[in-house]
N, C-alpha and C positions, 0 to 999 in steps of 0.2 A: 721746377719748384714743387715741393711736396704740398699736398692738400692739408689744411688744418685738421685738428682732431674734430670728429663729428659734433661733439658737444659745444665746441667753440666756434662753429660756423655761424656767421652772422645771418640773421633772418631779414625778411623784407615784408612788404605790405601784405602779401598773400598769407603768410603764416600768422601775422598779427590779426588780420581780418577773420581768418578761420578760427583762431582762439577766441576772439570776441564773440563770434556767432555761437560757439559751443557754450560759453559762459551765459549768454542770454537765453539759450535753450534750457539750460539748467535752472535758471531763475524762473522761467515760465512754467517749468514742470514742478516747481516748488522744492527743488533740491538745494537751493541756496537763497538766503534772504536778499532783498533788494539792496540793503545798505552794504552788505558784503560784496554784492555784484559790482558796485561802483568802484570799490578798491581794487578788485581783481581786473576789471576792464582797464583801469588806469595803469596797473602794472603790466598788463598785456601790451598796451599801446607803447609803453616805454621799454619793452623787452628788446634786447639786442642780439641774443643768441638763443639756440634751442634749449639750453639748460635754464634760461630765464623763464621759458614758457611751461616747461614740464610740471613744476610744483603747482602752477595755477590750475592745471587740468587733471592732475593725478587722482583726485578724489571724486571726480565727476564722470569719467569715462574709463573703460578698460585700458590697460597699458598699451595694447596693440593699436588702439584708436588714437592714443596720445602720440605715438610714433608717426602715424600717418599725418596728423595735423602739423607736426613740427619738422617733417622731413623734406618739404618742398625746396628749401634753400639748398640742401645737400644735393638734390637732383640737378639744380641749376649749376652748382659748382662742378659736378661731374660732367655735365653737358659742355661747359666752357672748357674743361680740360680735355675734351675729345674722347672720352671713354665710351665704348659702345654700349648701347642700351638706354641712353639718356635722352635720345631724340628720335622722333619718328623716322627721320632719314637715315639713321645709323643704329639699328637695333642690335641687341646681343644675340648672335646667331649660334645655334646648336645644330651641327651637321653630323649625322651618323651614316657613314658610307658602308663599311664592312664590319665595324664593331659598334656595340651599343654605346650611347652617350648618356651619362647619368649625372645629375646634380642633386645633392641632398645635404642635410646638416644645416648649420646656421649661416647660410649664404644670404647675401644681400640681393634682393630682386629689383632690378631697374624697371622702369615703366614700359619698356618696349622689348619684346622677345620675338624671335623667329625660329621656327623648328623645321628642319629638313631631315626626316627619317628616310633617307634614300634607299638603303638596303638593310638597315639595322634599326633598332629602336632608340627613340629619344624619350628619356624618362626624367621629369622634373618633379622633385618632392619639395613642397612648400611648407611642410609641417613645422620645421624649425627655422624657416626662413624669415627674414625681416623685410617686409614690404616698405617701399619708399613712396608709394602713391596709392590713392584710393582706387584707381583704375590701372590695371595691368593689361596691356595690349599684347595678345599672343597670336601670331600669324603662323598657320601650319601650311607648309607646302608638301603635300602628301607624296609618299613614295611606296616602296614595298615594305618598309618597316612601320612599326606602330608609334604613335605619339601618345604618351601617358602622362597625365597631370594629376598629382596627388595633392589634395587641397585640405587645409585644416578646417575644423569645425568653425562655423560662423562666417567663413569666406563664401563668396558667391561665384558662380561660373555661368556665363551666358554663351551658349553654343549655337544660338539661333542663326549666326552669321556664317556658319560652316556649310560649304557645299559638299555634300556627301559623295564619295567615290564608290568603288567596288567594295571596299572594306566597310566595317560597321562604324557607326558613331553612337557612343553611349555616354551619358552623363548621369550620375546619381547625386550630383551636387545641386543645391538650390540655385535658381537663376539670379537671386538677389541676396546680397550679404546682410548680416546683422549690423545695424548701426553704421559706423564708418569703417568697418572692416573692409579689406580689399575685395574688389570684383575683378575676376578674370574675364576679359572679353575675348573669346576665342573665335577667330575667323580664318578664312582661307579655303582651301580645297583639299579634300581627301583623295586617295588613289587606291592602291591595292591594300595598303595596311589599314589598321583600325585606329580610331581616335577615341581615347578613353579618358574621362574626367571623373575622378572618384575621391572618396576619403580613404585614409589609410586602412589597410586590412591587417590581419594577424602577421602575415609574412613581413609587411612593411614595419610593423611594430618590433618584430624580432630583429630585423636588420638594424633598426634604429638603436635598439638596446645594445647590440654588439658594438656599434660605433661608439656609444656612450661609455661602454665598459673599457674601450681602448683609448679613451680620452676625448671622444667627440671630435669636433672640428668639421670643416667643410669636406664633403665627399664629392670629388669631381672625377668622373671617368670620361675621358675625351678620346 
C-alpha cells in the first residue's frame, strides 16, 4: 500500500500540542492578540492534517520551522512502513567503501542517520534538504575516509559527543539552532579520517548552482 500525500497525512496529539504551544508563545510575545489566539487554538485542536496546521503558523514562524512542527506524523508513518531512518533501531546508513557517497539537493532527512566512511568520504549536504524533526541523530563510525556535514544557516550542530580519533574534528557551526530549526546531534567515534561540520563554501555553492541549472533534484552518489 502506498503512503498518502504528505499534505494529507493525518496528524495526532503531538503535532496539535506543538502548534498550540507555538501560538501561545506568539501571543505572549505580542505577535498576536489574545482574541485571535483563541480562534487559532480552536482551529489547531480541530486540525486533522498537516495542511490544516500550516496556515495557522505561517505568519508566526519561518517556513522551515513550520515544517518541523507539522512533520511528526509523517515520521511515524514512515516508521510504521519500515523505511530506514525513522527509528533509532533502524537508521538510514551511508557506507563509503571505495567510492565517495554524497547526498545533496532537496532530499528528505529522517531523524536517524549513520555514517561509515570506511575507505572513502561520506558527504551530506543539508542546504536544500527538508528536515522532518527538530533533532537529527547522526552517528559516525570513523574509518579512513572523511565524514562531511554541510549545514544551512540557522541550523545547529552539537559535536560534543564525538570521540576524536587520529583524524581531526572540526565544526564551524553553532552548537544550538535558531528557534525551532533543526539540531544535528553528532556522536560516535572518529578514526583515521576527519570529521567536518560546516556551512556551504564557494565550491559547494558552485556545485549547487550547476545542479539547479540542470533541473535540480536530489543528487545521490552511492
